[in-house]
Every structure is written in C-alpha cells, then in structure tokens.
C-alpha positions, 0 to 999 in steps of 0.5 A: 460737639453736639453729638454726644459720644462715649468710649467703646472701653469699660470705665475701670483700668488695671495697671501695674506698678513695679517698683525696687526697694532698696535693702543694704545697697541691693535692690529688691523688685516688687510689684503690684496690680491696681484697679480704678476708675477712668476718668475724663480728662477735663474732669481730671485736670479740673480736680488737679487744678483745684490743687487737690491732694494727690492721694485724695485724687487717687482715692476718688478714682476708687484706685484699689491694690488688688494683688502683688506680683511676687513676693509682698513688700509688707510684713506683719508684726509676727513676720507674715506677708501682708495681703493686698488690700486697702490697708496694704496700699495705705501702709505703702503710701505711708512707708515707702517715700514716691509711692503715691507719685508711682501710683498717680503716674501709673493711673494716668498712663492706664487712663489715656492712650497709649501708642504702639510702635510701628504707627 
C-alpha cells in the first residue's frame, strides 16, 4: 500500500466489562467502564507474537478503570467502597481469577470493528 491512510475515529476506545462474582452460590453482578489507546492490528500481533504478558500488553495500551457500573466490587479495610482507578484495577487483577482475560477480550473487541444486524 503506497498511500497513507488513517481511521476517521479517535485513538481512544471506551468499553464496559460486566461480570458476576459468586457469593455463597449466588451470582452478584458488577461492571466497570474502561478506556484505552487504540492500536493497529499489526502492532497487536507483533507484541503478542513476542509473548508479552497480557497484563503488560494492557498496561501498554493505557487501559484505565474510569468508573464502576453499579456498586464497587471492592471495599477498603473499613468497609467503604473503593473508587474506580488504577489501584482498583490492579486489585481486581490480583483478586479475581480471569479478570485480566475479561479485560483483554473487552479491549480486543472495542479496538476492532463490529458487525451490525441487518447486513
């Protein structure tokens, strides 16, 4: 391709991750809004081909926890809800199995194109 092209959309993506946590057999719903830097597919493939850790890949895209959807799934030592932010996202990665994978899948989906019904 000899011409230079660029997307007509911005270089930031925002996406929601909704999940449940099992609490004594009952699934409790939670969610969060994240934002990150858009990345071209070739760069993604190169980095993932170098086998970078998924958490490092997400950090390299500047994935940030913007807000909670509903209640915070975290509380501090005094029982107060933890505000959304980098420390909360790091805590979720450390405390909840599969959270890194959920965020990674959400990022890949938000970064790419989506079809719409009726095509």
